[in-house]
C-alpha positions as CSV (number, residue, x, y, z in Angstrom):
1,M,-15.0,2.0,-10.3
2,K,-12.9,3.0,-7.0
3,I,-11.4,1.0,-4.4
4,S,-14.1,1.1,-1.7
5,D,-13.1,2.3,2.2
6,R,-13.3,-1.1,3.1
7,G,-10.9,-2.2,0.5
8,L,-8.7,0.4,1.7
9,L,-9.2,-0.8,4.9
10,E,-8.1,-4.5,3.6
11,I,-4.6,-3.4,1.9
12,A,-3.8,-1.3,4.8
13,E,-4.4,-4.1,7.4
14,H,-2.4,-6.8,4.9
15,E,0.2,-4.1,4.4
16,G,0.8,-2.1,7.5
17,I,2.7,1.4,7.6
18,V,6.4,2.0,7.9
19,P,7.1,5.0,7.9
20,A,10.9,4.7,6.3
21,P,11.9,2.2,4.0
22,Y,12.4,-1.4,4.6
23,Y,13.2,-4.6,2.9
24,D,10.0,-7.1,2.4
25,S,9.8,-10.8,2.6
26,V,11.2,-11.1,-0.8
27,G,14.0,-8.4,-0.3
28,V,11.8,-5.6,-2.2
29,L,12.6,-2.4,-1.3
30,T,9.6,-0.9,0.2
31,Y,7.8,2.2,2.0
32,G,4.9,3.4,4.0
33,I,1.8,1.4,2.6
34,G,3.4,-1.3,0.4
35,H,4.8,1.4,-2.0
36,T,7.8,0.0,-4.2
37,K,9.8,1.5,-7.0
38,N,7.5,-0.3,-9.6
39,A,4.2,1.6,-8.5
40,G,6.0,4.9,-9.9
41,G,6.6,8.1,-8.2
42,I,8.6,8.0,-5.3
43,D,11.6,5.6,-5.3
44,P,12.1,4.1,-1.8
45,A,15.7,3.9,-2.1
46,D,15.7,8.0,-2.4
47,L,14.1,8.0,1.1
48,P,16.2,8.5,4.2
49,R,16.4,5.2,6.4
50,G,15.3,4.6,10.1
51,M,12.8,6.1,12.2
52,P,11.9,9.8,11.2
53,A,12.0,12.6,14.3
54,D,8.2,13.2,13.4
55,L,6.3,9.9,13.4
56,D,3.0,11.6,13.1
57,A,3.8,13.6,10.2
58,A,6.0,10.7,8.2
59,I,2.7,8.6,8.5
60,D,0.7,11.6,6.9
61,H,3.7,11.4,4.1
62,A,3.1,7.6,3.5
63,I,-0.6,8.1,3.3
64,E,-0.3,10.4,0.9
65,V,2.3,8.4,-1.1
66,F,-0.6,5.5,-0.7
67,R,-3.5,8.0,-2.0
68,A,-1.4,8.1,-5.2
69,D,-0.7,4.4,-5.4
70,I,-4.6,3.4,-5.1
71,A,-5.5,5.7,-7.9
72,S,-2.9,4.2,-9.9
73,Y,-4.0,0.4,-9.0
74,E,-7.8,1.4,-9.8
75,A,-7.2,2.6,-13.0
76,R,-5.1,-0.5,-14.1
77,V,-7.5,-3.1,-12.5
78,N,-10.1,-1.2,-14.5
79,E,-8.0,-1.0,-17.7
80,A,-7.2,-4.9,-17.4
81,I,-10.8,-6.3,-16.4
82,K,-13.1,-6.4,-19.6
83,V,-15.9,-7.6,-17.9
84,P,-18.3,-6.0,-14.8
85,L,-17.3,-6.3,-11.4
86,A,-19.0,-5.8,-8.1
87,Q,-17.2,-3.4,-5.6
88,H,-15.7,-6.6,-3.7
89,Q,-14.2,-8.2,-6.6
90,L,-12.8,-4.5,-7.7
91,D,-11.2,-4.5,-4.1
92,A,-9.8,-7.7,-4.0
93,L,-7.9,-7.2,-7.4
94,G,-6.7,-3.6,-6.2
95,S,-4.9,-5.8,-3.3
96,F,-3.7,-8.5,-5.5
97,D,-2.3,-5.7,-8.1
98,L,-0.7,-3.6,-5.4
99,N,1.2,-6.3,-3.8
100,T,2.0,-8.3,-7.0
101,G,1.9,-5.4,-10.0
102,G,0.6,-8.4,-11.9
103,I,-3.0,-7.7,-12.9
104,Y,-1.8,-7.2,-16.8
105,R,-0.1,-10.4,-17.0
106,A,-2.0,-12.8,-14.6
107,I,-4.0,-15.8,-15.7
108,L,-6.3,-14.6,-13.2
109,T,-7.1,-11.4,-15.3
110,R,-7.2,-13.6,-18.4
111,Q,-9.6,-16.0,-16.8
112,I,-11.9,-13.4,-15.4
113,N,-12.0,-11.7,-18.7
114,A,-12.9,-15.2,-20.4
115,G,-15.9,-15.3,-17.8
116,D,-14.3,-18.7,-16.1
117,P,-16.6,-19.4,-12.8
118,K,-13.3,-21.0,-11.2
119,A,-10.9,-17.9,-12.3
120,S,-10.2,-16.9,-8.7
121,E,-8.3,-20.0,-8.4
122,H,-5.8,-18.3,-10.0
123,F,-5.0,-16.1,-7.1
124,F,-2.8,-18.7,-6.2
125,G,-0.7,-18.3,-8.7
126,W,1.1,-16.0,-7.0
127,L,2.7,-17.4,-3.9
128,R,6.0,-16.0,-3.3
129,P,7.0,-15.8,-0.7
130,P,5.1,-18.8,0.6
131,E,3.7,-16.9,3.8
132,I,2.0,-14.6,1.4
133,R,-1.0,-17.5,0.6
134,K,-2.9,-15.9,3.6
135,R,-3.3,-13.1,2.1
136,R,-4.1,-14.6,-1.5
137,T,-6.5,-16.8,0.3
138,A,-8.1,-13.9,1.9
139,E,-8.0,-11.7,-1.4
140,K,-10.1,-15.2,-3.1
141,R,-12.4,-15.0,-0.7
142,L,-13.5,-11.6,-0.9
143,F,-13.5,-12.2,-4.7
144,D,-15.9,-15.0,-4.5
145,T,-18.0,-14.0,-1.4
146,G,-17.6,-10.4,-0.3
147,D,-15.9,-11.6,3.0
148,Y,-13.5,-8.8,4.1
149,D,-11.2,-10.2,5.9
150,W,-10.1,-7.8,7.8
151,N,-12.2,-5.1,9.6
152,G,-10.2,-1.8,10.2
153,D,-9.5,-1.9,13.9
154,D,-5.9,-2.3,14.0
155,I,-3.5,-0.9,11.1
156,A,0.0,-1.8,12.9
157,I,2.6,0.9,12.6
158,W,6.1,-0.8,12.4
159,R,9.6,0.3,13.8
160,V,12.1,0.2,11.1
161,D,16.2,0.4,11.6
162,A,18.8,2.3,9.5
163,R,19.3,-1.2,7.4
164,G,15.9,-1.5,6.4
165,K,15.0,-4.3,8.8
166,L,11.5,-4.3,10.4
167,R,11.8,-4.4,14.3
168,G,8.1,-4.9,15.6
169,V,5.4,-3.2,15.9
170,L,5.7,0.3,17.3
171,K,1.9,0.7,17.7
172,T,-1.8,0.6,16.3
173,I,-4.1,3.1,14.7
174,S,-7.9,2.5,13.7
175,G,-9.2,2.1,10.1
176,A,-11.2,5.3,10.8
177,E,-8.3,7.2,11.4
178,L,-6.3,6.5,8.5
179,L,-9.8,6.9,6.5
180,E,-10.1,10.4,8.3
181,R,-6.6,11.2,7.5
182,M,-7.1,10.0,3.8
183,Q,-9.3,12.6,3.0
184,R,-7.3,15.5,4.5
185,P,-5.4,17.8,2.2
186,A,-2.1,16.9,0.7
187,V,0.6,17.6,3.1
188,A,1.5,20.5,1.2
189,P,-1.1,22.0,-0.1
190,I,-0.8,24.0,-3.8
191,E,-1.4,27.6,-3.8
192,A,-3.2,28.8,-7.0
193,G,-0.9,29.5,-9.7
194,Q,1.7,26.6,-8.1
195,E,2.3,23.3,-10.2
196,A,1.1,20.6,-8.3
197,A,4.2,19.0,-5.8
198,T,6.5,16.6,-7.5
199,S,7.7,13.2,-6.3
200,D,11.4,15.2,-5.6
201,D,9.5,17.9,-3.5
202,L,7.8,14.8,-1.3
203,I,10.9,13.1,-1.2
204,A,12.4,16.5,0.0
205,R,9.7,16.9,2.9
206,I,10.4,13.3,4.0
207,H,13.9,14.3,4.2
208,A,13.2,17.0,6.5
209,L,11.2,14.9,8.9
210,T,14.4,12.6,9.5
211,G,16.3,13.9,12.4
212,A,19.2,12.0,13.9
213,H,16.6,9.5,15.9
214,L,18.5,6.9,15.6
215,A,21.8,8.2,16.5
216,R,20.2,9.6,19.4
217,T,18.8,6.1,20.9
218,A,22.1,4.8,19.8
219,A,23.9,7.0,22.1
């Protein structure tokens, strides 16, 4: 099974889009749409800090990383869960795993596989930091009822400074725009006979997008 479009929007609205590395609420260096080093591929520590000179292209690169992450988390959930899932349950667990990386070791997973009708209570086994409770509540409700908490109207694009601190919402994009951009070819299309782009290739492209934006604004 694959995460649905509604599931993608659920995750994107929970996470927002940050076009350069930032420290999340527990101090983990993160990039784009919830991407961390533990997700594999790009390490946010290797990316340039501060707002990119070409914001639109930077958003496309963040979405490219998100596409790869989603494929990975879909595979993880499908491997970890041994019982049939409804679409909304897969979407809820995909959101949970992208945020926590805990699908293989969570009591939640064990209880779902055991057929426990109250398994979803264990979404609340992952409440660090405390403000994540709102997201866990939304994931539990989605898993139990199919009620998507977010509607895809406004996905925040955040400002971030060179120290990795979020500086408020710059603008929003619609869920429809995000889905359309996710359907585009990769930023650097693969020509016949070429090998697939590596993480180093993508890092180089992201560096190329980052000019002296912060230096100019500080001058």
